[in-house]
C-alpha positions in Angstrom: 27.0 55.7 33.5 27.7 52.1 33.2 29.4 50.6 30.0 28.1 47.7 29.8 24.6 46.4 28.9 22.4 49.6 28.7 24.2 51.0 25.8 22.7 48.8 23.5 19.0 47.2 24.9 16.5 47.4 22.1 18.5 46.9 18.6 16.0 44.4 17.9 13.1 44.2 15.6 10.5 45.6 17.4 7.5 43.5 15.5 8.9 40.6 17.2 9.2 42.0 20.9 12.8 40.8 21.7 14.5 42.8 24.3 16.7 41.9 24.3 51.1 48.5 27.7 50.9 47.5 23.9 52.6 50.0 21.3 51.0 51.8 18.2 51.5 49.4 15.3 51.9 46.8 17.5 55.7 46.9 17.1 58.5 47.2 20.2 60.2 49.7 18.3 57.6 52.6 17.8 58.9 55.7 17.9 57.1 59.2 16.8 58.5 62.5 16.5 58.4 65.8 18.2 57.7 69.7 17.9 57.9 72.8 20.0 56.5 75.3 18.7 57.1 78.9 20.2 55.1 81.8 17.6 55.1 85.4 17.9 52.3 86.7 15.3 50.9 90.2 14.7 47.8 90.5 13.1 46.4 93.7 11.4 42.6 92.9 11.9 41.7 95.6 9.0 43.7 94.1 6.4 43.6 90.9 7.6 47.3 90.2 7.1 49.9 88.8 9.7 53.5 88.7 10.3 54.9 85.9 12.4 58.2 84.1 13.8 58.4 80.8 14.8 61.0 78.6 16.4 60.4 74.7 16.3 62.6 72.5 17.8 62.3 69.3 15.8 63.2 66.0 17.8 63.7 62.6 15.6 63.0 59.5 17.2 63.1 58.0 14.0 66.1 55.0 13.2 67.1 57.3 10.1 68.4 60.3 9.4 66.8 63.0 7.8 68.1 65.1 5.0 65.0 67.1 4.2 61.9 68.4 5.8 58.7 69.4 4.8 56.2 72.1 5.9 52.6 72.6 5.4 51.1 76.1 4.3 47.1 75.4 4.1 46.4 79.2 3.4 48.2 78.7 -0.1 44.9 76.5 -1.4 42.8 79.5 -1.2 44.3 81.1 -4.4 42.5 80.6 -8.0 44.1 77.8 -9.6 45.3 76.0 -6.6 44.8 72.0 -6.6 41.7 73.0 -3.8 40.3 75.2 -6.6 40.4 72.8 -9.7 39.9 69.8 -7.7 36.4 71.3 -6.8 35.8 72.1 -10.4 36.2 68.9 -11.2 34.5 66.3 -9.0 31.0 65.7 -10.0 29.6 66.4 -6.7 31.5 69.4 -5.3 31.0 70.8 -1.4 28.2 73.0 -1.8 29.9 75.4 1.0 32.2 75.9 -1.5 30.4 77.4 -4.6 28.3 80.0 -5.4 25.7 79.5 -8.4 27.6 76.3 -9.6 30.9 78.4 -9.7 34.0 77.7 -7.4 34.1 80.5 -4.5 38.3 80.0 -4.6 38.4 80.7 -8.2 36.6 84.1 -7.8 38.9 85.9 -5.3 40.9 88.7 -5.8 44.2 89.5 -4.7 43.1 90.7 -1.3 40.6 87.8 -0.5 43.1 84.9 -1.0 45.1 83.0 1.3 48.2 83.0 1.7 51.4 81.4 3.6 55.1 83.0 2.7 58.3 81.9 4.3 60.7 84.7 4.3 63.3 83.3 6.1 64.3 79.9 7.4 67.1 78.6 9.4 68.6 75.2 10.5 70.4 76.0 13.8 70.9 79.4 12.8 72.5 78.8 9.4 69.9 79.4 6.6 68.6 76.4 4.2 67.3 76.4 0.7 63.5 75.9 0.4 60.8 75.5 -2.3 57.3 76.2 -1.9 55.2 74.2 -3.8 51.8 75.6 -3.3 50.8 74.2 0.2 54.1 72.0 1.1 57.3 73.7 1.7 60.3 71.6 0.9 63.3 72.1 3.0 66.8 71.0 1.9 69.3 70.6 4.9 72.5 71.7 5.5 73.0 69.1 8.1 71.4 65.9 8.5 69.2 65.3 11.0 70.8 61.8 12.8 68.5 59.1 14.9 67.7 61.0 18.6 69.3 64.5 17.3 67.5 67.5 17.4 67.5 70.3 14.8 66.2 74.5 15.6 64.3 76.0 12.9 63.6 79.6 13.0 61.6 81.2 10.5 60.0 84.4 9.9 56.7 84.3 7.8 53.7 86.4 6.4 49.9 85.6 5.9 47.0 86.9 4.6 43.9 85.0 5.9 41.4 84.1 2.7 37.6 85.1 2.7 36.0 82.2 4.8 35.4 79.4 2.5 36.4 76.2 3.9 37.1 75.6 7.5 39.3 78.8 8.3 39.0 82.1 7.0 38.2 86.0 8.0 34.2 87.2 7.4 32.1 84.2 8.2 28.0 83.6 6.6 27.4 84.5 10.5 29.7 87.6 10.9 32.4 85.9 12.7 36.3 87.8 11.8 38.7 85.5 12.4 38.5 81.8 12.2 42.3 80.7 12.1 43.0 76.9 11.6 45.3 75.8 9.2 47.2 79.3 9.8 50.9 78.6 10.4 53.5 76.8 8.6 53.3 73.0 10.4 56.1 70.8 9.9 55.1 67.4 8.1 54.7 64.1 10.0 57.4 61.6 9.6 57.2 58.5 10.7 57.0 54.3 10.2 55.4 55.0 6.9 58.0 58.3 5.9 56.7 61.6 5.5 53.4 62.3 4.8 53.7 65.8 3.1 50.4 65.4 1.7 48.7 68.7 -0.5 45.8 70.2 1.0 43.6 69.4 -1.2 40.0 69.6 0.8 40.4 66.6 3.4 41.9 65.3 6.3 45.3 66.1 8.6 47.9 64.2 9.8 50.6 66.3 12.6 53.6 65.8 15.3 52.8 65.9 18.5 54.9 68.3 20.5 54.2 71.9 22.7 52.9 75.2 21.6 54.3 78.8 23.4 52.0 81.3 20.9 51.6 85.0 21.4 49.2 86.7 19.1 49.1 90.5 19.1 45.7 92.0 17.9 43.2 94.9 18.3 42.4 95.4 21.9 38.8 94.9 21.2 39.2 91.3 19.9 38.1 88.4 22.2 40.1 85.4 21.4 39.5 81.3 22.5 41.4 78.8 21.1 44.0 75.9 21.6 45.6 76.0 24.9 45.7 77.6 28.2 45.8 81.4 28.6 49.1 82.7 30.4 48.2 86.4 31.3 44.3 86.3 31.8 45.1 89.3 34.3 46.3 91.4 31.1 43.4 90.4 29.0 40.2 90.0 30.8 37.2 89.5 28.6 36.2 86.5 31.2 39.3 84.9 31.5 40.6 86.2 34.3 39.8 84.6 38.0 37.0 86.6 39.7 37.9 89.0 41.9 41.0 89.7 39.9 41.8 93.1 39.0 42.5 93.3 35.1 45.5 95.4 34.2 44.4 97.7 31.6 46.1 97.9 28.1 48.0 100.6 26.9 47.9 101.8 22.9 45.5 99.7 20.6 46.4 96.1 20.9 46.4 93.1 23.3 49.0 89.9 23.5 47.5 87.4 24.1 49.4 84.2 25.5 48.6 80.3 25.1 50.2 77.3 25.8 49.3 74.4 24.8 51.2 70.9 26.1 51.2 67.8 24.2 48.9 68.3 20.8 49.4 68.2 17.2 47.7 71.3 15.6 46.7 74.9 17.4 43.4 76.7 16.3 42.0 80.2 17.3 39.5 82.7 16.7 38.6 86.3 17.5 35.4 88.6 17.0 35.7 91.7 18.5 31.7 90.6 19.6 32.2 87.3 21.0 30.4 86.5 24.3 32.3 84.3 26.7 31.0 81.4 29.3 32.8 79.6 31.3 31.4 76.1 33.1 33.5 74.1 35.4 33.2 70.2 34.7 33.1 68.5 37.9 36.1 66.6 38.3 36.8 67.4 34.9 38.0 70.6 32.5 36.9 74.1 32.3 34.8 74.5 29.3 34.5 78.0 27.2 31.8 78.9 25.3 32.5 82.0 23.0 29.9 83.1 20.4 28.4 86.3 18.9 26.3 88.4 20.5 23.2 87.9 18.7 19.7 88.1 20.5 18.8 85.0 18.1 21.1 82.7 19.1 22.0 83.3 22.7 19.3 81.0 23.9 20.6 77.9 22.7 24.2 78.8 23.2 23.3 79.0 27.3 21.1 75.9 26.9 24.1 74.1 24.9 26.2 74.6 28.0 25.1 72.0 30.5 24.7 69.5 27.5 28.2 69.8 26.9 28.5 68.8 30.4 26.8 65.8 30.3 28.7 64.7 26.6 31.9 65.6 28.4 31.4 63.1 31.0 29.6 60.7 28.7 33.1 60.5 26.5 35.0 60.4 29.9 33.3 57.8 31.3 32.6 55.1 28.0 36.5 56.0 26.1 38.7 57.3 29.3 39.4 60.4 30.8 39.6 63.9 29.3 43.2 64.3 30.1 43.5 68.1 29.3 42.3 71.2 32.0 39.8 73.1 29.1 37.8 72.8 25.8 36.3 75.4 24.0 33.6 75.6 21.6 33.5 78.6 19.3 31.6 79.4 16.9 33.3 79.9 13.5 34.1 78.2 10.4 31.7 76.9 8.1 30.1 73.8 9.7 31.9 72.0 12.4 35.6 71.0 12.6 37.9 69.6 15.8 41.0 70.9 16.8 43.5 70.8 19.9 41.8 71.6 23.1 39.1 73.1 21.1 36.4 73.6 18.1 34.9 75.7 15.8 31.2 75.3 15.0 28.1 77.2 13.1 26.1 78.7 15.8 23.1 80.1 13.8 21.1 76.0 14.4 18.4 75.0 15.9 19.0 73.5 19.1 19.0 69.8 18.4 21.7 70.2 15.7 23.5 72.5 17.5 23.9 70.0 20.6 24.6 67.1 17.7 27.2 69.4 16.2 29.2 69.9 19.5 28.6 66.3 20.4 30.6 64.9 17.2 33.3 67.7 17.4 33.9 66.9 21.0 34.2 63.3 20.6 36.9 64.1 18.0 38.9 64.8 21.0 39.4 61.4 21.7 38.9 60.3 18.0 41.7 62.6 16.7 43.1 64.7 19.3 44.1 62.0 21.5 44.3 59.1 19.6 45.6 60.7 16.5 45.0 58.4 14.0 46.2 59.3 9.9 43.2 61.2 8.6 44.5 61.0 5.2 44.6 57.5 4.9 42.6 56.3 7.5 39.7 58.9 7.9 37.0 55.9 9.1 38.7 56.1 12.3 38.4 59.2 13.4 35.4 60.0 11.4 33.6 56.8 11.7 34.4 56.0 15.4 33.6 59.2 16.3 30.2 59.3 14.4 29.6 55.7 16.4 30.2 57.4 20.1 28.6 60.4 19.0 25.0 58.3 18.2 25.3 56.3 21.6 25.9 60.4 23.8 23.0 61.7 21.6 20.7 59.1 22.2 21.8 59.3 26.1 21.7 63.2 26.7 19.2 64.0 24.4 16.8 61.2 25.5 16.0 59.8 22.2 15.5 56.1 22.7 16.5 55.1 19.4 15.8 51.7 18.9 19.0 50.9 17.4 21.0 54.8 17.8 22.9 53.6 14.4 20.1 53.4 12.3 21.3 56.5 10.0 24.7 54.8 9.5 23.4 51.9 8.0 20.8 53.5 5.6 24.1 55.7 4.6 26.1 52.9 4.1 23.3 50.9 2.0 22.6 53.7 -0.1 26.2 53.6 -0.8 26.4 50.1 -2.5 23.2 50.1 -4.0 24.8 53.2 -5.8 27.6 51.2 -7.4 29.9 54.0 -6.7 31.7 52.3 -3.3 35.9 52.9 -2.9 37.5 50.9 -0.3 38.3 52.5 3.1 41.5 52.1 2.1 41.4 55.0 -0.3 43.2 58.3 0.3 40.6 60.5 1.5 41.8 63.1 -1.1 41.1 60.5 -3.9 37.6 59.4 -3.3 35.8 59.5 -7.1 32.1 61.9 -5.6 32.5 63.3 -2.1 29.3 61.2 -1.6 31.6 58.1 -1.5 33.9 59.6 0.7 31.5 61.0 3.0 29.8 57.3 3.5 33.1 55.5 3.6 34.6 57.8 6.8 31.2 58.5 8.6 29.0 55.8 8.1 30.7 52.7 7.1 33.4 54.0 9.6 30.6 53.9 12.6 29.3 50.7 11.3 32.9 49.3 11.6 32.3 49.4 15.4 28.5 48.9 15.7 29.0 45.6 13.7 32.2 44.6 15.8 30.1 44.9 18.9 27.4 42.4 16.9 30.5 40.4 16.5 32.6 39.9 19.8 29.3 41.1 22.0 28.6 44.5 23.3 30.4 44.5 26.1 33.3 43.5 24.8 33.2 46.1 22.2 33.0 48.6 25.3 36.0 47.3 27.0 37.7 47.2 23.3 37.5 50.8 23.2 38.6 51.9 26.5 41.3 49.6 26.2 42.4 51.0 22.8 42.4 54.7 24.2 44.3 53.8 27.4 47.4 52.2 24.8 47.5 53.9 22.0 46.2 58.0 23.6 49.0 60.7 22.4 50.2 58.1 19.9 49.0 57.5 16.3 47.2 54.0 16.3 46.7 52.3 12.6 43.9 50.1 11.7 45.7 47.3 13.0 46.1 48.6 16.4 41.8 48.5 17.0 41.8 45.1 15.2 44.7 43.9 17.9 43.1 45.4 21.1 39.6 43.6 19.9 42.1 40.3 19.4 43.2 40.7 23.0 39.9 41.7 24.5 38.1 39.4 22.8 39.9 36.1 22.5 38.9 36.1 18.9 40.2 36.1 15.5 39.9 39.5 13.5 41.9 39.9 10.9 39.1 38.6 8.2 37.0 41.2 9.2 39.5 44.1 9.2 40.4 43.1 6.1 37.1 42.4 4.3 35.2 45.8 6.2 38.2 48.0 5.0 40.2 47.1 2.4 37.4 45.6 0.1 33.7 46.3 -1.2 32.7 42.6 -0.1 29.3 42.7 1.3 27.6 41.1 3.7 24.3 39.1 2.5 22.9 36.5 4.6 19.7 34.6 3.8 16.9 31.9 4.9 17.2 29.6 1.9 14.3 27.6 2.8 12.6 25.2 5.9 11.7 22.4 5.6 9.6 19.6 7.7 11.9 16.6 8.9 9.5 14.7 10.6 9.1 16.2 14.1 11.8 18.7 14.0 12.3 21.1 11.3 15.1 21.8 9.0 16.6 25.1 8.2 18.5 26.2 5.6 21.1 29.1 5.4 23.1 30.6 2.8 26.0 33.1 2.2 25.4 35.2 -0.7 28.1 38.0 0.0 31.5 37.9 -0.2 32.1 38.7 3.4 32.0 36.4 6.0 30.1 37.0 9.4 28.7 34.9 12.4 24.9 34.5 12.6 22.5 34.9 15.3 19.1 33.5 14.9 16.3 34.1 16.5 13.1 31.0 16.1 9.5 32.4 17.5 7.2 29.6 18.5 3.4 30.0 18.1 3.0 29.3 21.3 4.9 32.7 22.3 8.2 30.8 23.5 11.8 32.2 21.6 15.0 31.0 21.4 17.9 31.6 20.1 21.1 29.8 17.7 24.3 30.6 17.2 26.2 29.6 14.4 29.8 30.6 15.0 32.4 31.8 12.0 35.0 29.1 12.0 37.7 31.9 11.1 37.1 33.5 14.4 38.3 30.5 16.5 36.0 31.7 19.3 32.7 32.5 20.3 30.7 35.8 21.9 28.8 35.4 25.0 25.2 35.2 24.9 23.8 38.5 23.9 20.3 37.8 24.6 20.8 36.0 28.3 17.0 35.8 29.1 16.8 33.4 26.2 18.0 29.9 25.5 20.8 29.8 23.3 22.1 26.8 21.5 25.8 26.8 20.0 25.4 25.7 16.4 28.5 24.0 14.6 31.0 26.6 12.8 30.3 27.9 9.6 33.5 27.7 7.5 33.4 30.7 5.6 34.4 28.8 2.0 30.6 26.9 2.6 27.8 28.7 0.6 25.0 26.7 2.6 24.8 25.9 5.9 22.1 23.6 7.9 20.9 23.2 11.2 18.0 20.8 12.9 15.3 22.7 15.2 13.8 19.8 17.7 10.3 21.0 16.8 7.9 20.7 14.1 7.6 23.2 11.7 4.2 24.1 12.0 5.0 25.4 15.6 7.2 27.9 14.6 6.1 31.7 13.7 9.1 33.4 12.0 12.8 32.6 12.2 15.2 35.8 11.7 18.3 36.3 11.4 20.6 39.1 13.5 17.8 40.6 15.5 19.8 43.0 16.7 20.2 44.6 13.4 23.5 45.3 13.7 25.0 43.2 10.7 25.5 45.4 7.4 23.4 42.7 5.3 22.8 44.2 2.5 19.1 42.7 1.9 17.5 41.8 5.0 14.3 40.8 2.9 15.5 37.4 3.2 16.7 37.9 6.5 12.8 36.8 8.1 11.2 33.5 7.2 7.3 33.5 8.1 5.1 30.3 7.3 2.8 31.1 4.0 -0.9 31.2 5.4 
């Protein structure tokens, strides 16, 4: 599709009838670490326990010498008394998926139901190193520091047990999926310009190191596997992975070894079930899509119909953000809702068709906003969840032919509810440290989506879409920060936008402008506006006259140091004097008498997140 005008047509008040190569962190010395994993894992599908070996080549591209490294041991969160369990029991609005009759499901897990990851041995360059397990974090003191530009090879032997499916990963999901294997291996923590990000797994988001994965999974040959990476031995596996006409070698014994390779990813997920059906669809000039879902007659029709919609979504995102860089993507039934992973996703499958398409679209969009543009989810969760929600809303509006007047109306409603609740915290709050799950969800998803939709109001919709494409091109396969999306928008628009990033993401300041009064001034009309909230904004003002004509006025914000193009080119626009933020009041003159005016409207697009719309419309009293 085209990237410009068509995306935002119709974002206006219906009653009025108006149709309306940078480096990440912008630092020339940018660097990022690299990891290369080689793992071999044997899974016992009866006990749900597994043995694994891991060879990890770690490249220190930082300018600092490293004396210590950290690994994530995510499965250790699924044990009674863990930080995740305690947090679940103490937050006022716990995740209902993790509760039974008001009690933590983790707290009731028995020894054969818990999850764990245990490191049995670890060497650095063939020499044993000391390590301490601190629940979900392994602290490793190095024998030999890794200098800038140096490498170290870590060899590990580990064992694990897959927990009952409670959150994202686990065994025996509510829909009967045997193995949802995410966050399943000892994973090197990220070290970047801010230092180590060895966050405990309490329930939220992730941050990983870019690298290449070579993984061999051995398990019962009745099981079908899908997930991250390209299968290297399809002729030994079958199950729909082999090329048409290829003869599959029958496996001897009771197990099969699946060999996957995944280049330049920062995570590795797999899922397995003996009853998976496996379909593939080739996207024209794009990747092969893999669909793995249970052989359940109640969901077959929806999962078949999902496939062409996935093609449409893949094409939409590739056209509007940037080309999907991998050769495949897998959509797999599993998990506890929907969660994105490298080259793949886990989604629950027993849904209405609309819900199934919706969760697919959201998780697929995460391939761009997280698995290619790898922002730090724990610190800037709004950058992946919010940007994903924004582009997903546009995608759903197109591929499901929703024709919504404002595709983001749900995000605005959620944000207004949060503000009214008095429970809002700044988006700079760490994902685990929100007081309420409600506050986290709205800040990450709704307010994060509005960051972009409202940015389009500020700089113009075409400039917004151009910003997203440039952001992708400049920062793919990197770890962009909030400043990077701001600077990209500044370069595309020619405007200064630090005020926008600061107020929207680092404070709970709100936008609230109003029409204070409209007074006759001879044959002219004086319009007085007021700024009530603390957050600055430029203003689009629509004036409708009794004779059916319309025109707009634009009050730029002085600190922007620029003006957007006329968003309504079919209407006359008058650019007014800049409105300096510190002034709470602003007046301008209409060259027509007050009696000729039918209505005056602030922000007819409704993309400005004004918390009180009641004072945004003026009409003469009868």
